[in-house]
N, C-alpha and C positions, 0 to 999 in steps of 0.2 A: 393485588393489584400490580399490573401490569408492570413492566420493566421500562417499555419503550411505547409510545402511539404506533409507531408504524413498522413493527416488525415483532412477529410471534414471536413469545417468551422458549419455547422449546427450542424453537430455529437458532436463537440467540446462543442459549446453551449449548447447544450443539458445536456452535460455531466458535465460541470461546473455547471450551472443553475440549476440542479438536487441537489448538494451536495452545494451549496447556500443553498439553499431551507431545507435542511437535516437541515444544522446549523442553520438557525432561527427557526425551526420546537423546535430544541433539547433548546432552550432559552426559546420559549414559554409554553413549556411541561415539564419543569423541576418540578419537583414535591417532595419533602422533604418528602413527607407520604411514599414514595415508599421505600426507603432503610433506615435503622437506623444510625443516627448522632452520630458519640462518643463524648459525654458532656466532657469530659477529655480533649480530644485533641482542643476543642472550647475554655476552659481555657486557655491550653497553648500557644493556636495560638493566643489570643489577647493580652496576657503577653509578648509573645516573638516576636511578628510582630508591636507591638504598636498601633494597629488598634481598633476602637470601633465595636460594636454587630452589627451595620448595614453595616460597610466595610466587616466584615466576611460573612456576609450574602452574600452580594452581590459577594463576592471573590467565597464561596460556587456555587452559582448558576451558573458562569460563568465556574467553574473549572468541575462541572455536565458536563454542554455541550458541554465543550471541549471533555470531554470523551466520549459522543455519536458522535461528530463528526468524532473524531478520526477513529473510527470505522467506518467510510464510506468511509476514505480517501484511503483503501486500494481496496474497490468497486471503486473508482475512475480510480486508475491505471488500474484496470482491465477492465474497459468499456474502458478507452482510446485505452488501447494496443490490445482489440478486435474488436474498430473501424476502425484500419490500413489495409489498404489493402491488402487480404489474410488472413488476421486475423479474429478471431470470438470467442465471449464468448459462454460460454456453460451456458446450464439452470442453476438456481439456483438448487445446489443439485448433480452438476454434479460431473465426479468422477474428473476431473480438471476444470481449470478455464478459461482458453482462449487455443487456439488450432489453429495452421496452417496445414492444410491438403496438402498443397502443398509443403511444407517443409519439413513436416512430422514433428512436432514439438508438443509437448503439454507442458504444462506450469502450476504451481502451484502457484499464486503470493500472496505474504503477503506483508504488509508495512514496515515494520521492521525484525530487525534481530533477536528482542526477542518476535515476535508475536507468533509465536510457541514455546513449551513449549521445554525443550533438551530432557527432556524424552518421548514427541510426536513427536519427529523427526525420529524414526526411523520406527513405524507407515507409517510415511509419504513415507519412503524410500522401504518399503516394497508393500506399492500401488503403489507406480512409478513403482518399480519393476515388478510386476504383469501386470501393463497396456504394456511393451515396452518387455516383456523376454516371455511370456506364448502363446505358439503355436497356430496359430490360430485367434489372439486376432487382434481386428480392429486396434490397437496402435503398434501391434508388430513391433518392429525394429525403432519405434519413436526416437527421442529423447528427454526426460523430462527433466524438469528444476523446480528446485525451487528457485523462485525469492523473494530475500531480496532486497525491494525498496531502502529502507535506510539502508546501512552496519554498522555494526558496529564500522567500520573505516574508515576514508577516504581513500579507496583503491580497485581497479577494480579487480574481479576475475570472473573466469568461471570455476570452478575446479571439480573433482568426490565429488558428495555429499555424504559422509561416517561417518553421525553420529554415535554415540552410542549406541548399543544396548541395551534397557531398559531392558531387560530380564539377557541378559549376560553380560553386560559390556564391550563387544568386541565391534572394529567397524565393522561396516555394509560393506561387501565387497564393493571392488572399481569396478563399471562399468563404461565404457565411455558414456553410455548413458543416466546415471543419473546423473547430474549435480546440483550445485549448482552456481549463478552468483548472483552479485550485479545490482541493478535498472538500473544505468546509462548503465551497459555493455548491459542489456538487450532489453534495449530502441534500442539501436545501432545496434545489432545482429536484431532486429523486424522491426526497418525502414530501415536500410543500411546508416543510416546518424548518424555520428559519435557522436555529441552533439546534438541528439534528446530530451534528458529529461531536459537538460538547454534549450534550444528554447522552449518546452513546460512550464518548470519555466515561462521564460520571456516573454512570452505570454500571462498568465492568468490575470495579472491586468486587460490588453484591452480586454480581453474575458469577465470579471466580469462588468469592466463599461458598455459593450454593452448591457448585460442580464437582470442585477441590475443596473441603472443606478443611483440606491439609496446609493448603497454599494461602498462608496470609499475608495480604497488604498493609504492612502497621503505619504506612504514611502516604498520604496521596499529596500534601503539599506539594512538594518538590515537582512532582509529575504535574501538575495543575499549572504552576508558576511556568513552565517548560511549554504546557499545551498554549497558553497566553502569550508567549514568545513567537509558537509556532503561525499561531493564527489570527491576535486577537490585536 
């Protein structure tokens, strides 16, 4: 039985395996000498949270590893989307993250709504505008999406992307070819499966147990609750 209808099992397992390995590596490679730790913060955390120095140290290791892992979750979605039939991932350093030549769609994929600073969004807008509007460009007349996998509020949207221009303070011009979309809606658009993102979320524990049997997910209820709060 296939995991999902819209992605090859082996590709899915490879992508999940890579993310798990990144997380495990992050725990092993946490280096406190790399970044200066605020000693004042330590004192207030010990007293405010009523924890021991040993507990603080363990918590800090996990926090730093989580930060490293979270940086790879955006790549996880990028690689999943690029593995869907008719889609592909552009190489690191490419002008966009994923593309569908048949459907004439390009997309910049970010994991959370706040991954890109507000002041940088106009720069993204103008890069996308140049790709889809410049005469003779490979992606002329393509539809360009700025994808926010995790939205700011549990709502679905596919709207014109009109961030404030960081230079003038005015909104960037409305262009129906330059759009902002949430992750749930973009997965549906890319796959043709309305609840594709939820299907992906639901199957991940099974994939993890297959590729890394030692990595057990004992309880998923809390995660499912947060999924609903994020998207539904």
